[in-house]
N, CA, C and O atoms as CSV, one atom per row, in Angstrom:
chain,resi,resn,atom,element,x,y,z
A,1,UNK,N,N,200.535,-8.495,122.797
A,1,UNK,CA,C,200.213,-8.584,124.251
A,1,UNK,C,C,199.878,-7.276,124.806
A,1,UNK,O,O,200.602,-6.311,124.559
A,2,UNK,N,N,198.742,-7.156,125.602
A,2,UNK,CA,C,198.304,-5.927,126.189
A,2,UNK,C,C,198.728,-6.042,127.715
A,2,UNK,O,O,198.461,-7.039,128.386
A,3,UNK,N,N,199.394,-4.966,128.195
A,3,UNK,CA,C,199.793,-4.875,129.560
A,3,UNK,C,C,198.564,-4.535,130.385
A,3,UNK,O,O,197.732,-3.743,129.943
A,4,UNK,N,N,198.430,-5.097,131.541
A,4,UNK,CA,C,197.207,-4.828,132.457
A,4,UNK,C,C,197.742,-3.806,133.475
A,4,UNK,O,O,198.922,-3.792,133.823
A,5,UNK,N,N,196.859,-2.994,133.909
A,5,UNK,CA,C,197.077,-2.087,134.953
A,5,UNK,C,C,196.562,-2.711,136.280
A,5,UNK,O,O,195.369,-2.998,136.385
A,6,UNK,N,N,197.438,-2.928,137.294
A,6,UNK,CA,C,197.068,-3.469,138.509
A,6,UNK,C,C,197.155,-2.399,139.586
A,6,UNK,O,O,198.218,-1.828,139.829
A,7,UNK,N,N,196.066,-2.147,140.203
A,7,UNK,CA,C,196.028,-1.018,141.146
A,7,UNK,C,C,195.348,-1.479,142.432
A,7,UNK,O,O,194.307,-2.135,142.396
A,8,UNK,N,N,195.955,-1.126,143.580
A,8,UNK,CA,C,195.341,-1.422,144.844
A,8,UNK,C,C,194.590,-0.174,145.299
A,8,UNK,O,O,195.113,0.938,145.223
A,9,UNK,N,N,193.394,-0.362,145.757
A,9,UNK,CA,C,192.573,0.753,146.198
A,9,UNK,C,C,192.063,0.519,147.609
A,9,UNK,O,O,191.846,-0.610,148.048
A,10,UNK,N,N,191.880,1.641,148.301
A,10,UNK,CA,C,191.312,1.546,149.661
A,10,UNK,C,C,189.875,2.151,149.567
A,10,UNK,O,O,189.594,3.077,148.806
A,11,UNK,N,N,189.018,1.558,150.386
A,11,UNK,CA,C,187.667,2.004,150.405
A,11,UNK,C,C,187.487,3.097,151.530
A,11,UNK,O,O,187.922,2.916,152.667
A,12,UNK,N,N,186.885,4.131,151.183
A,12,UNK,CA,C,186.597,5.203,152.176
A,12,UNK,C,C,185.256,4.830,152.884
A,12,UNK,O,O,184.588,3.863,152.521
A,13,UNK,N,N,184.897,5.660,153.927
A,13,UNK,CA,C,183.704,5.324,154.735
A,13,UNK,C,C,182.420,5.426,153.879
A,13,UNK,O,O,181.406,4.839,154.256
A,14,UNK,N,N,182.431,6.156,152.730
A,14,UNK,CA,C,181.177,6.285,151.967
A,14,UNK,C,C,181.253,5.390,150.696
A,14,UNK,O,O,180.448,5.517,149.774
A,15,UNK,N,N,182.264,4.476,150.694
A,15,UNK,CA,C,182.430,3.631,149.538
A,15,UNK,C,C,183.338,4.159,148.459
A,15,UNK,O,O,183.523,3.491,147.442
A,16,UNK,N,N,183.953,5.408,148.649
A,16,UNK,CA,C,184.797,5.944,147.607
A,16,UNK,C,C,186.016,5.074,147.492
A,16,UNK,O,O,186.377,4.395,148.453
A,17,UNK,N,N,186.652,5.071,146.369
A,17,UNK,CA,C,187.882,4.405,146.223
A,17,UNK,C,C,189.003,5.400,145.957
A,17,UNK,O,O,188.834,6.374,145.223
A,18,UNK,N,N,190.147,5.132,146.568
A,18,UNK,CA,C,191.344,5.935,146.288
A,18,UNK,C,C,192.368,5.044,145.652
A,18,UNK,O,O,192.912,4.185,146.346
A,19,UNK,N,N,192.673,5.184,144.381
A,19,UNK,CA,C,193.554,4.221,143.797
A,19,UNK,C,C,195.021,4.261,144.265
A,19,UNK,O,O,195.550,5.298,144.667
A,20,UNK,N,N,195.607,3.147,144.195
A,20,UNK,CA,C,196.985,3.053,144.466
A,20,UNK,C,C,197.753,3.508,143.275
A,20,UNK,O,O,197.170,4.098,142.365
A,21,UNK,N,N,199.048,3.262,143.232
A,21,UNK,CA,C,199.846,3.574,142.087
A,21,UNK,C,C,199.692,2.556,140.924
A,21,UNK,O,O,199.602,1.348,141.141
A,22,UNK,N,N,199.667,3.089,139.706
A,22,UNK,CA,C,199.500,2.112,138.597
A,22,UNK,C,C,200.729,1.248,138.455
A,22,UNK,O,O,201.834,1.662,138.804
A,23,UNK,N,N,200.542,0.074,137.953
A,23,UNK,CA,C,201.616,-0.880,137.690
A,23,UNK,C,C,202.421,-0.227,136.565
A,23,UNK,O,O,201.846,0.254,135.589
A,24,UNK,N,N,203.749,-0.211,136.700
A,24,UNK,CA,C,204.567,0.490,135.648
A,24,UNK,C,C,204.685,-0.363,134.419
A,24,UNK,O,O,205.366,0.064,133.486
A,25,UNK,N,N,204.110,-1.487,134.331
A,25,UNK,CA,C,204.111,-2.236,133.029
A,25,UNK,C,C,203.074,-1.688,132.143
A,25,UNK,O,O,203.062,-2.021,130.958
A,26,UNK,N,N,202.146,-0.822,132.653
A,26,UNK,CA,C,201.156,-0.218,131.759
A,26,UNK,C,C,201.809,0.951,131.116
A,26,UNK,O,O,202.185,1.871,131.842
A,27,UNK,N,N,201.992,1.016,129.774
A,27,UNK,CA,C,202.664,2.068,129.094
A,27,UNK,C,C,202.029,3.431,129.194
A,27,UNK,O,O,202.676,4.461,129.006
A,28,UNK,N,N,200.700,3.413,129.507
A,28,UNK,CA,C,200.006,4.733,129.627
A,28,UNK,C,C,200.162,5.317,131.003
A,28,UNK,O,O,199.955,6.514,131.199
A,29,UNK,N,N,200.548,4.435,132.021
A,29,UNK,CA,C,200.657,4.938,133.368
A,29,UNK,C,C,199.300,5.349,134.002
A,29,UNK,O,O,199.228,6.070,134.997
A,30,UNK,N,N,198.281,4.855,133.376
A,30,UNK,CA,C,196.951,5.330,133.857
A,30,UNK,C,C,196.457,4.467,135.007
A,30,UNK,O,O,196.905,3.338,135.204
A,31,UNK,N,N,195.502,5.043,135.775
A,31,UNK,CA,C,194.846,4.303,136.842
A,31,UNK,C,C,193.640,3.572,136.370
A,31,UNK,O,O,192.945,4.067,135.483
A,32,UNK,N,N,193.345,2.414,136.913
A,32,UNK,CA,C,192.248,1.628,136.411
A,32,UNK,C,C,190.992,1.721,137.369
A,32,UNK,O,O,189.864,1.450,136.956
A,33,UNK,N,N,191.229,2.097,138.597
A,33,UNK,CA,C,190.161,2.073,139.551
A,33,UNK,C,C,189.356,3.459,139.450
A,33,UNK,O,O,189.916,4.540,139.270
A,34,UNK,N,N,188.051,3.298,139.581
A,34,UNK,CA,C,187.203,4.528,139.492
A,34,UNK,C,C,187.439,5.285,140.788
A,34,UNK,O,O,187.737,4.700,141.829
A,35,UNK,N,N,187.292,6.651,140.692
A,35,UNK,CA,C,187.376,7.490,141.902
A,35,UNK,C,C,186.046,8.340,141.875
A,35,UNK,O,O,185.714,8.972,140.872
A,36,UNK,N,N,185.390,8.320,142.909
A,36,UNK,CA,C,184.117,9.101,143.047
A,36,UNK,C,C,184.399,10.580,142.972
A,36,UNK,O,O,185.501,11.001,143.323
A,37,UNK,N,N,183.449,11.397,142.529
A,37,UNK,CA,C,183.562,12.833,142.608
A,37,UNK,C,C,183.634,13.237,144.005
A,37,UNK,O,O,183.060,12.610,144.896
A,38,UNK,N,N,184.374,14.337,144.214
A,38,UNK,CA,C,184.457,14.854,145.578
A,38,UNK,C,C,183.071,15.369,146.061
A,38,UNK,O,O,182.325,15.963,145.284
A,39,UNK,N,N,182.760,15.146,147.279
A,39,UNK,CA,C,181.543,15.668,147.930
A,39,UNK,C,C,181.689,17.131,148.197
A,39,UNK,O,O,182.605,17.538,148.912
A,40,UNK,N,N,180.804,17.949,147.639
A,40,UNK,CA,C,180.839,19.360,147.784
A,40,UNK,C,C,180.258,19.721,149.220
A,40,UNK,O,O,179.130,19.348,149.540
A,41,UNK,N,N,181.018,20.415,150.020
A,41,UNK,CA,C,180.628,20.732,151.367
A,41,UNK,C,C,179.846,22.135,151.477
A,41,UNK,O,O,179.467,22.558,152.569
A,42,UNK,N,N,179.644,22.787,150.343
A,42,UNK,CA,C,179.005,24.113,150.367
A,42,UNK,C,C,177.670,24.150,151.158
A,42,UNK,O,O,177.334,25.152,151.791
A,43,UNK,N,N,176.965,23.087,151.103
A,43,UNK,CA,C,175.647,23.081,151.726
A,43,UNK,C,C,175.736,22.958,153.242
A,43,UNK,O,O,174.742,23.097,153.955
A,44,UNK,N,N,176.955,22.691,153.719
A,44,UNK,CA,C,177.218,22.604,155.201
A,44,UNK,C,C,177.877,23.845,155.705
A,44,UNK,O,O,178.237,23.867,156.882
A,45,UNK,N,N,178.072,24.881,154.933
A,45,UNK,CA,C,178.926,25.984,155.316
A,45,UNK,C,C,178.367,26.679,156.662
A,45,UNK,O,O,179.131,27.263,157.431
A,46,UNK,N,N,177.107,26.585,156.871
A,46,UNK,CA,C,176.561,27.240,158.150
A,46,UNK,C,C,176.233,26.158,159.168
A,46,UNK,O,O,175.421,26.373,160.067
A,47,UNK,N,N,176.861,24.996,159.030
A,47,UNK,CA,C,176.694,23.804,159.879
A,47,UNK,C,C,178.039,23.287,160.463
A,47,UNK,O,O,178.536,22.268,159.983
A,48,UNK,N,N,178.640,23.946,161.472
A,48,UNK,CA,C,179.981,23.532,161.909
A,48,UNK,C,C,180.014,22.009,162.301
A,48,UNK,O,O,181.011,21.325,162.070
A,49,UNK,N,N,178.934,21.528,162.878
A,49,UNK,CA,C,178.945,20.071,163.255
A,49,UNK,C,C,178.944,19.180,162.007
A,49,UNK,O,O,179.585,18.131,161.943
A,50,UNK,N,N,178.177,19.673,161.013
A,50,UNK,CA,C,178.151,18.889,159.726
A,50,UNK,C,C,179.403,18.894,159.058
A,50,UNK,O,O,179.789,17.894,158.452
A,51,UNK,N,N,180.122,20.024,159.124
A,51,UNK,CA,C,181.457,20.080,158.477
A,51,UNK,C,C,182.450,19.184,159.237
A,51,UNK,O,O,183.244,18.492,158.600
A,52,UNK,N,N,182.428,19.178,160.572
A,52,UNK,CA,C,183.272,18.275,161.325
A,52,UNK,C,C,183.023,16.868,160.994
A,52,UNK,O,O,183.967,16.093,160.836
A,53,UNK,N,N,181.737,16.479,160.876
A,53,UNK,CA,C,181.389,15.011,160.503
A,53,UNK,C,C,181.863,14.685,159.134
A,53,UNK,O,O,182.385,13.598,158.890
A,54,UNK,N,N,181.683,15.641,158.203
A,54,UNK,CA,C,182.187,15.358,156.815
A,54,UNK,C,C,183.680,15.180,156.814
A,54,UNK,O,O,184.219,14.251,156.212
A,55,UNK,N,N,184.356,16.116,157.521
A,55,UNK,CA,C,185.772,15.935,157.547
A,55,UNK,C,C,186.215,14.631,158.165
A,55,UNK,O,O,187.099,13.947,157.649
A,56,UNK,N,N,185.560,14.279,159.328
A,56,UNK,CA,C,185.940,12.977,159.956
A,56,UNK,C,C,185.605,11.735,159.092
A,56,UNK,O,O,186.312,10.727,159.099
A,57,UNK,N,N,184.448,11.876,158.323
A,57,UNK,CA,C,184.039,10.721,157.525
A,57,UNK,C,C,184.896,10.612,156.200
A,57,UNK,O,O,185.328,9.526,155.813
A,58,UNK,N,N,185.118,11.803,155.525
A,58,UNK,CA,C,185.704,11.685,154.238
A,58,UNK,C,C,187.190,12.054,154.210
A,58,UNK,O,O,187.911,11.691,153.280
A,59,UNK,N,N,187.658,12.812,155.289
A,59,UNK,CA,C,189.006,13.213,155.323
A,59,UNK,C,C,189.373,14.483,154.582
A,59,UNK,O,O,190.533,14.865,154.428
A,60,UNK,N,N,188.289,15.109,154.134
A,60,UNK,CA,C,188.550,16.368,153.403
A,60,UNK,C,C,187.301,17.228,153.392
A,60,UNK,O,O,186.219,16.703,153.658
A,61,UNK,N,N,187.383,18.496,153.104
A,61,UNK,CA,C,186.281,19.361,152.856
A,61,UNK,C,C,186.528,19.954,151.432
A,61,UNK,O,O,187.618,20.441,151.132
A,62,UNK,N,N,185.503,19.895,150.590
A,62,UNK,CA,C,185.677,20.497,149.248
A,62,UNK,C,C,184.538,21.479,149.061
A,62,UNK,O,O,183.382,21.190,149.369
A,63,UNK,N,N,184.909,22.699,148.527
A,63,UNK,CA,C,183.965,23.722,148.298
A,63,UNK,C,C,184.121,24.132,146.811
A,63,UNK,O,O,185.056,24.851,146.458
A,64,UNK,N,N,183.217,23.677,145.973
A,64,UNK,CA,C,183.342,24.081,144.526
A,64,UNK,C,C,183.241,25.509,144.337
A,64,UNK,O,O,182.376,26.191,144.886
A,65,UNK,N,N,184.147,25.971,143.541
A,65,UNK,CA,C,184.113,27.440,143.158
A,65,UNK,C,C,184.608,28.386,144.283
A,65,UNK,O,O,184.410,29.595,144.168
A,66,UNK,N,N,185.221,27.899,145.324
A,66,UNK,CA,C,185.713,28.658,146.413
A,66,UNK,C,C,186.815,29.610,145.920
A,66,UNK,O,O,186.865,30.793,146.259
A,67,UNK,N,N,187.667,29.037,145.123
A,67,UNK,CA,C,188.798,29.723,144.526
A,67,UNK,C,C,188.691,29.731,142.987
A,67,UNK,O,O,188.131,28.820,142.378
A,68,UNK,N,N,189.268,30.824,142.372
A,68,UNK,CA,C,189.192,30.810,140.937
A,68,UNK,C,C,189.956,29.739,140.266
A,68,UNK,O,O,191.130,29.552,140.586
A,69,UNK,N,N,189.367,29.004,139.336
A,69,UNK,CA,C,189.944,27.796,138.701
A,69,UNK,C,C,191.289,28.057,138.209
A,69,UNK,O,O,192.169,27.214,138.381
A,70,UNK,N,N,191.534,29.219,137.576
A,70,UNK,CA,C,192.848,29.534,137.025
A,70,UNK,C,C,193.922,29.552,138.082
A,70,UNK,O,O,195.032,29.081,137.834
A,71,UNK,N,N,193.630,30.078,139.245
A,71,UNK,CA,C,194.583,30.095,140.361
A,71,UNK,C,C,194.868,28.706,140.892
A,71,UNK,O,O,196.013,28.397,141.220
A,72,UNK,N,N,193.863,27.868,140.982
A,72,UNK,CA,C,194.024,26.523,141.448
A,72,UNK,C,C,194.911,25.698,140.402
A,72,UNK,O,O,195.786,24.931,140.803
A,73,UNK,N,N,194.663,25.878,139.131
A,73,UNK,CA,C,195.433,25.220,138.123
A,73,UNK,C,C,196.852,25.694,138.087
A,73,UNK,O,O,197.752,24.881,137.875
A,74,UNK,N,N,197.128,27.085,138.299
A,74,UNK,CA,C,198.430,27.609,138.335
A,74,UNK,C,C,199.154,26.953,139.534
A,74,UNK,O,O,200.269,26.455,139.377
A,75,UNK,N,N,198.519,26.950,140.744
A,75,UNK,CA,C,199.141,26.328,141.935
A,75,UNK,C,C,199.484,24.871,141.595
A,75,UNK,O,O,200.599,24.437,141.881
A,76,UNK,N,N,198.605,24.136,141.020
A,76,UNK,CA,C,198.842,22.752,140.690
A,76,UNK,C,C,200.116,22.569,139.783
A,76,UNK,O,O,200.961,21.703,140.013
A,77,UNK,N,N,200.185,23.461,138.727
A,77,UNK,CA,C,201.386,23.373,137.868
A,77,UNK,C,C,202.612,23.685,138.558
A,77,UNK,O,O,203.638,23.068,138.270
A,78,UNK,N,N,202.606,24.644,139.502
A,78,UNK,CA,C,203.744,24.969,140.327
A,78,UNK,C,C,204.211,23.809,141.134
A,78,UNK,O,O,205.411,23.542,141.192
A,79,UNK,N,N,203.272,23.082,141.785
A,79,UNK,CA,C,203.620,21.923,142.617
A,79,UNK,C,C,204.156,20.845,141.663
A,79,UNK,O,O,205.178,20.234,141.974
A,80,UNK,N,N,203.525,20.590,140.541
A,80,UNK,CA,C,203.971,19.503,139.638
A,80,UNK,C,C,205.413,19.826,139.073
A,80,UNK,O,O,206.225,18.917,138.901
A,81,UNK,N,N,205.699,21.106,138.799
A,81,UNK,CA,C,207.057,21.444,138.366
A,81,UNK,C,C,208.071,21.152,139.469
A,81,UNK,O,O,209.172,20.681,139.184
A,82,UNK,N,N,207.715,21.423,140.723
A,82,UNK,CA,C,208.620,21.028,141.798
A,82,UNK,C,C,208.828,19.521,141.991
A,82,UNK,O,O,209.928,19.061,142.296
A,83,UNK,N,N,207.734,18.768,141.802
A,83,UNK,CA,C,207.796,17.368,141.840
A,83,UNK,C,C,208.664,16.804,140.790
A,83,UNK,O,O,209.480,15.917,141.040
A,84,UNK,N,N,208.478,17.359,139.507
A,84,UNK,CA,C,209.330,17.014,138.368
A,84,UNK,C,C,210.796,17.236,138.650
A,84,UNK,O,O,211.617,16.336,138.475
A,85,UNK,N,N,211.115,18.412,139.077
A,85,UNK,CA,C,212.529,18.759,139.275
A,85,UNK,C,C,213.125,17.962,140.373
A,85,UNK,O,O,214.343,17.785,140.343
A,86,UNK,N,N,212.426,17.462,141.334
A,86,UNK,CA,C,212.932,16.630,142.375
A,86,UNK,C,C,213.014,15.171,142.017
A,86,UNK,O,O,213.534,14.357,142.781
A,87,UNK,N,N,212.473,14.827,140.795
A,87,UNK,CA,C,212.504,13.396,140.352
A,87,UNK,C,C,211.319,12.650,140.998
A,87,UNK,O,O,211.332,11.420,140.947
A,88,UNK,N,N,210.320,13.270,141.585
A,88,UNK,CA,C,209.236,12.510,142.244
A,88,UNK,C,C,208.202,12.084,141.151
A,88,UNK,O,O,207.469,11.121,141.376
A,89,UNK,N,N,208.123,12.755,140.008
A,89,UNK,CA,C,207.168,12.381,138.976
A,89,UNK,C,C,207.939,12.509,137.590
A,89,UNK,O,O,208.957,13.188,137.459
A,90,UNK,N,N,207.391,11.843,136.660
A,90,UNK,CA,C,208.000,11.965,135.276
A,90,UNK,C,C,207.381,13.113,134.595
A,90,UNK,O,O,206.629,13.869,135.210
A,91,UNK,N,N,207.676,13.284,133.298
A,91,UNK,CA,C,207.164,14.383,132.514
A,91,UNK,C,C,205.693,14.379,132.355
A,91,UNK,O,O,205.107,15.426,132.082
A,92,UNK,N,N,205.067,13.264,132.509
A,92,UNK,CA,C,203.609,13.158,132.398
A,92,UNK,C,C,202.903,13.401,133.763
A,92,UNK,O,O,201.681,13.527,133.842
A,93,UNK,N,N,203.749,13.459,134.846
A,93,UNK,CA,C,203.061,13.668,136.216
A,93,UNK,C,C,202.839,12.395,136.830
A,93,UNK,O,O,202.164,12.377,137.860
A,94,UNK,N,N,203.352,11.201,136.309
A,94,UNK,CA,C,203.182,9.907,136.899
A,94,UNK,C,C,204.341,9.758,137.977
A,94,UNK,O,O,205.518,10.038,137.748
A,95,UNK,N,N,203.845,9.278,139.186
A,95,UNK,CA,C,204.846,9.192,140.226
A,95,UNK,C,C,206.005,8.164,139.884
A,95,UNK,O,O,205.774,7.193,139.164
A,96,UNK,N,N,207.210,8.398,140.401
A,96,UNK,CA,C,208.314,7.559,140.108
A,96,UNK,C,C,208.080,6.100,140.541
A,96,UNK,O,O,207.229,5.836,141.391
A,97,UNK,N,N,208.799,5.202,139.986
A,97,UNK,CA,C,208.495,3.827,140.222
A,97,UNK,C,C,208.748,3.399,141.747
A,97,UNK,O,O,207.983,2.629,142.328
A,98,UNK,N,N,209.797,3.918,142.303
A,98,UNK,CA,C,210.030,3.627,143.784
A,98,UNK,C,C,209.551,4.795,144.547
A,98,UNK,O,O,209.874,5.937,144.219
A,99,UNK,N,N,208.770,4.535,145.585
A,99,UNK,CA,C,208.341,5.655,146.455
A,99,UNK,C,C,209.515,6.341,147.025
A,99,UNK,O,O,210.455,5.682,147.470
A,100,UNK,N,N,209.511,7.673,147.034
A,100,UNK,CA,C,210.628,8.471,147.523
A,100,UNK,C,C,210.452,8.710,149.021
A,100,UNK,O,O,211.441,8.901,149.730
A,101,UNK,N,N,209.241,8.702,149.507
A,101,UNK,CA,C,209.020,8.924,150.967
A,101,UNK,C,C,207.697,8.347,151.340
A,101,UNK,O,O,206.749,8.412,150.557
A,102,UNK,N,N,207.601,7.778,152.529
A,102,UNK,CA,C,206.366,7.229,153.019
A,102,UNK,C,C,205.916,8.073,154.218
A,102,UNK,O,O,204.828,7.815,154.735
A,103,UNK,N,N,206.681,9.062,154.692
A,103,UNK,CA,C,206.292,9.950,155.756
A,103,UNK,C,C,207.070,11.225,155.662
A,103,UNK,O,O,207.937,11.331,154.794
A,104,UNK,N,N,206.813,12.219,156.513
A,104,UNK,CA,C,207.472,13.514,156.424
A,104,UNK,C,C,208.992,13.334,156.751
A,104,UNK,O,O,209.813,14.008,156.128
A,105,UNK,N,N,209.361,12.507,157.641
A,105,UNK,CA,C,210.797,12.327,157.969
A,105,UNK,C,C,211.471,11.757,156.752
A,105,UNK,O,O,212.585,12.217,156.500
A,106,UNK,N,N,211.006,10.877,155.991
A,106,UNK,CA,C,211.626,10.444,154.741
A,106,UNK,C,C,211.710,11.488,153.720
A,106,UNK,O,O,212.698,11.544,152.989
A,107,UNK,N,N,210.675,12.376,153.610
A,107,UNK,CA,C,210.729,13.444,152.666
A,107,UNK,C,C,211.794,14.413,153.091
A,107,UNK,O,O,212.520,14.900,152.224
A,108,UNK,N,N,211.948,14.734,154.358
A,108,UNK,CA,C,212.971,15.762,154.770
A,108,UNK,C,C,214.377,15.180,154.626
A,108,UNK,O,O,215.355,15.926,154.676
A,109,UNK,N,N,214.498,13.863,154.449
A,109,UNK,CA,C,215.832,13.328,154.154
A,109,UNK,C,C,216.247,13.379,152.680
A,109,UNK,O,O,217.381,13.063,152.320
A,110,UNK,N,N,215.270,13.796,151.825
A,110,UNK,CA,C,215.437,13.834,150.409
A,110,UNK,C,C,216.070,15.213,150.017
A,110,UNK,O,O,215.404,16.232,150.202
A,111,UNK,N,N,217.315,15.286,149.489
A,111,UNK,CA,C,217.855,16.635,149.164
A,111,UNK,C,C,216.986,17.481,148.309
A,111,UNK,O,O,216.981,18.703,148.457
A,112,UNK,N,N,216.197,16.844,147.359
A,112,UNK,CA,C,215.349,17.639,146.477
A,112,UNK,C,C,214.267,18.372,147.268
A,112,UNK,O,O,213.926,19.507,146.933
A,113,UNK,N,N,213.705,17.723,148.343
A,113,UNK,CA,C,212.676,18.311,149.124
A,113,UNK,C,C,213.296,19.490,149.933
A,113,UNK,O,O,212.725,20.579,150.001
A,114,UNK,N,N,214.454,19.237,150.527
A,114,UNK,CA,C,215.100,20.257,151.352
A,114,UNK,C,C,215.444,21.499,150.452
A,114,UNK,O,O,215.237,22.645,150.850
A,115,UNK,N,N,215.966,21.222,149.249
A,115,UNK,CA,C,216.275,22.331,148.343
A,115,UNK,C,C,215.025,23.117,148.029
A,115,UNK,O,O,215.066,24.347,148.009
A,116,UNK,N,N,213.896,22.438,147.780
A,116,UNK,CA,C,212.700,23.171,147.353
A,116,UNK,C,C,212.153,23.950,148.558
A,116,UNK,O,O,211.635,25.051,148.370
A,117,UNK,N,N,212.248,23.412,149.811
A,117,UNK,CA,C,211.814,24.142,150.966
A,117,UNK,C,C,212.656,25.438,151.145
A,117,UNK,O,O,212.139,26.516,151.436
A,118,UNK,N,N,213.997,25.258,150.952
A,118,UNK,CA,C,214.822,26.434,151.093
A,118,UNK,C,C,214.485,27.509,149.996
A,118,UNK,O,O,214.426,28.708,150.269
A,119,UNK,N,N,214.292,27.061,148.879
A,119,UNK,CA,C,213.878,27.949,147.778
A,119,UNK,C,C,212.557,28.660,148.077
A,119,UNK,O,O,212.464,29.874,147.897
A,120,UNK,N,N,211.563,27.949,148.516
A,120,UNK,CA,C,210.287,28.549,148.888
A,120,UNK,C,C,210.430,29.545,150.123
A,120,UNK,O,O,209.758,30.573,150.196
A,121,UNK,N,N,211.320,29.176,151.051
A,121,UNK,CA,C,211.547,30.056,152.212
A,121,UNK,C,C,212.167,31.322,151.741
A,121,UNK,O,O,211.774,32.405,152.174
A,122,UNK,N,N,213.167,31.217,150.828
A,122,UNK,CA,C,213.858,32.400,150.333
A,122,UNK,C,C,212.837,33.311,149.590
A,122,UNK,O,O,212.840,34.529,149.773
A,123,UNK,N,N,211.993,32.716,148.775
A,123,UNK,CA,C,210.981,33.497,148.013
A,123,UNK,C,C,210.046,34.262,149.021
A,123,UNK,O,O,209.766,35.449,148.856
A,124,UNK,N,N,209.591,33.531,150.048
A,124,UNK,CA,C,208.700,34.159,151.079
A,124,UNK,C,C,209.421,35.331,151.812
A,124,UNK,O,O,208.796,36.329,152.170
A,125,UNK,N,N,210.759,35.175,152.024
A,125,UNK,CA,C,211.477,36.190,152.673
A,125,UNK,C,C,211.612,37.454,151.832
A,125,UNK,O,O,211.562,38.590,152.304
A,126,UNK,N,N,211.793,37.150,150.508
A,126,UNK,CA,C,211.893,38.323,149.551
A,126,UNK,C,C,210.578,38.976,149.323
A,126,UNK,O,O,210.558,40.169,149.021
A,127,UNK,N,N,209.437,38.271,149.447
A,127,UNK,CA,C,208.120,38.859,149.374
A,127,UNK,C,C,207.741,39.732,150.513
A,127,UNK,O,O,207.008,40.707,150.346
A,128,UNK,N,N,208.242,39.389,151.698
A,128,UNK,CA,C,207.816,39.954,153.007
A,128,UNK,C,C,208.520,41.104,153.260
A,128,UNK,O,O,208.320,41.734,154.298
């Protein structure tokens, strides 16, 4: 028997899909819905109105190559390590079965989040 992945997706204003969480019966934990490539906003860099419209339409601004890829990957690994240590994702980076927070107030009620914020604050104080 092959387990199916069931995913809820929401449609963006340009037809993009943002997948929901994969059904945990899927042993791979993979998403089945396609996700469109991010729209690069570099062509709008000198067009503040265009940037505002893109942000309003898509909910993000993406500038390919703005930051060195190695730094972005390192930042992503740091965030993933924090999520793992708090039990928010498993060793593969797949979100936990039960949502831990649906808003910032829920997140601030989670001791793992509070510990991580304290840790980051202490690091920032040591650097400054």
